[in-house]
LUMLUM-438621 format. One line per field, with one value per residue (C-alpha): x, y, z; residue number from 1; residue in one letter. Coordinates in steps of 0.5 Angstrom, whole numbers. Layout:
BEGIN
c1 <- (X,...)
c2 <- (Y,...)
c3 <- (Z,...)
k <- (NUM,...)
r <- (a,...)
***
This chain:
BEGIN
c1 <- (-40,-39,-32,-35,-37,-30,-26,-30,-29,-21,-21,-25,-21,-17,-10,-8,-14,-12,-5,-8,-9,-2,2,9,13,10,15,12,14,19,23,25,30,28,34,38,39,40,45,49,49,51,55,62,59,55,58,59,54,58,52,50,46,39,39,33,31,32,24,23,29,26,20,23,26,30,28,30,25,18,13,7,10,9,4,3,-3,-2,2,3,2,5,-1,-3,-8,-14,-12,-14,-7,-1,2,9,12,9,2,2,5,0,-6,-4,-3,-9,-13,-19,-23,-18,-20,-27,-26,-21,-26,-31,-26,-26,-19,-14,-10,-3,0,-7,-8,-14,-15,-18,-18,-12,-16,-11,-5,-2,-3,-10,-10,-7,-6,-6,-2,0,7,9,12,19,22,16,18,12,7,12,11,4,4,8,4,-3,-1,1,-5,-10,-6,-7,-15,-16,-12,-7,0,5,6,11,13,16,20,14,15,22,23,18,16,23,24,31,33,37,32,26,29,31,23,21,25,24,17,16,21,17,10,13,15,9,4,5,0,5,9,13,14,18,22,21,27,27,34,41,42,36,38,45,42,37,43,47,41,38,44,43,35,35,42,41,41)
c2 <- (98,93,90,83,86,90,83,79,85,85,77,76,82,81,81,87,91,90,92,99,100,99,105,102,97,90,83,77,70,69,75,71,65,59,57,53,58,63,59,58,65,68,62,65,71,68,66,58,55,52,48,41,41,37,35,35,33,39,39,41,46,49,51,56,63,68,75,82,87,90,85,89,89,81,79,72,68,71,75,74,80,81,84,86,83,88,87,94,96,100,106,103,96,91,92,99,98,93,97,103,99,95,101,103,97,92,95,94,87,86,89,84,79,81,81,75,71,70,65,64,67,70,71,77,79,83,89,94,89,85,79,76,75,77,72,76,73,75,74,73,79,76,69,64,59,55,61,63,56,57,63,60,53,56,61,55,51,57,58,50,50,56,53,58,56,62,65,70,71,77,76,75,78,81,88,92,85,83,76,75,75,69,64,67,65,58,57,60,55,49,50,51,45,41,43,43,36,33,37,38,43,49,51,57,60,66,69,77,80,88,88,86,83,78,77,75,70,67,66,62,58,56,52,48,47,46,43,39,32)
c3 <- (203,209,210,208,201,200,202,197,192,193,193,187,183,177,179,174,177,184,182,181,188,191,193,193,189,189,190,187,189,183,186,192,192,196,201,197,191,196,200,193,191,198,202,201,205,210,217,218,223,229,231,228,222,221,214,210,203,197,196,204,203,197,201,205,204,207,205,207,206,207,208,206,199,198,193,196,199,206,211,218,223,229,233,239,243,241,234,232,230,233,231,229,227,223,226,224,217,215,217,214,207,208,209,214,212,216,222,221,220,226,231,229,232,239,240,240,246,246,242,238,231,227,219,215,208,206,202,199,201,195,200,199,207,213,219,226,231,238,241,248,252,254,253,253,247,248,247,241,238,238,234,228,229,229,223,219,221,219,212,211,213,208,203,202,200,201,207,210,217,221,227,232,239,238,239,243,246,248,246,244,237,236,241,237,231,233,235,229,224,228,228,221,219,223,220,213,214,217,212,204,204,204,198,201,208,207,213,212,216,217,221,219,225,224,217,220,225,220,215,220,223,216,215,221,220,213,211,204,205)
k <- (1,2,3,4,5,6,7,8,9,10,11,12,13,14,15,16,17,18,19,20,21,22,23,24,25,26,27,28,29,30,31,32,33,34,35,36,37,38,39,40,41,42,43,44,45,46,47,48,49,50,51,52,53,54,55,56,57,58,59,60,61,62,63,64,65,66,67,68,69,70,71,72,73,74,75,76,77,78,79,80,81,82,83,84,85,86,87,88,89,90,91,92,93,94,95,96,97,98,99,100,101,102,103,104,105,106,107,108,109,110,111,112,113,114,115,116,117,118,119,120,121,122,123,124,125,126,127,128,129,130,131,132,133,134,135,136,137,138,139,140,141,142,143,144,145,146,147,148,149,150,151,152,153,154,155,156,157,158,159,160,161,162,163,164,165,166,167,168,169,170,171,172,173,174,175,176,177,178,179,180,181,182,183,184,185,186,187,188,189,190,191,192,193,194,195,196,197,198,199,200,201,202,203,204,205,206,207,208,209,210,211,212,213,214,215,216,217,218,219,220,221,222,223,224,225,226,227,228,229)
r <- (x,x,x,x,x,x,x,x,x,x,x,x,x,x,x,x,x,x,x,x,x,x,x,x,x,x,x,x,x,x,x,x,x,x,x,x,x,x,x,x,x,x,x,x,x,x,x,x,x,x,x,x,x,x,x,x,x,x,x,x,x,x,x,x,x,x,x,x,x,x,x,x,x,x,x,x,x,x,x,x,x,x,x,x,x,x,x,x,x,x,x,x,x,x,x,x,x,x,x,x,x,x,x,x,x,x,x,x,x,x,x,x,x,x,x,x,x,x,x,x,x,x,x,x,x,x,x,x,x,x,x,x,x,x,x,x,x,x,x,x,x,x,x,x,x,x,x,x,x,x,x,x,x,x,x,x,x,x,x,x,x,x,x,x,x,x,x,x,x,x,x,x,x,x,x,x,x,x,x,x,x,x,x,x,x,x,x,x,x,x,x,x,x,x,x,x,x,x,x,x,x,x,x,x,x,x,x,x,x,x,x,x,x,x,x,x,x,x,x,x,x,x,x,x,x,x,x,x,x)
***
C-alpha cells in the first residue's frame, strides 16, 4: 500500500477503530485544562512572574494550554515535530519518538518532501499516532530568535491552511540544538500570542513540555503573556 493510501485510510478511519492501533495511553483535549483553569488550580504553587504582564481577553487565554507529558499520546488535529533538516527521523528526542509511534510509513512520506530548511515547516499524515497530522519544523542551532519565530509562525500557518484547529508544540530547538530554554519559551509564547490575536482559526495551542525546568519556565511566563484582562 502506498503512503498516500495508508494516510487516507487512517484519516478516514472511525475513531474507535483507529484507537485499536495505539500502543499506549491516549490523552484527549478535554483532559488538558486551558490556561485560566490551570492557573486557578495551581497558582499557589507557581512562582509569581516579576515581568510586566500583557493582559488578554479570557477567550484568548482559553486557547492556550500548558501540559507535561508525551506528545505522541495527544489525540488532536496536529502535533509538531522538532525535526532535523532531512525529515527522516532521529534516534532520540521528540523526532525519534514521533517516528516510532507513527510507524514506518511516516518515513516514506517524509522522504518525498526532500528535506526542510531551518524555520520552515511541512505537513504529513499522523498514521498510527493519535494525532491526525504531523507538522515538521526545523529549529535553529543556537540562539537565533528570528528563525525560531519562523518555526512557530509557519507551523501555525500550515495548521490554518489545512483547517486544523488543535495543535501541540514541543520545545523547539532546545536540548541538543542549544537554544537556551527561557529565551526559547519567550519566542514561542510571544509568537503564538500574536498569531492567536490575529487569527481566529485555532481553538487550542498546547505547549507540551517534557522537562520540569521547562514546565516551571512556562508557568511563570504564561502569567506574563496571557494574563487575564
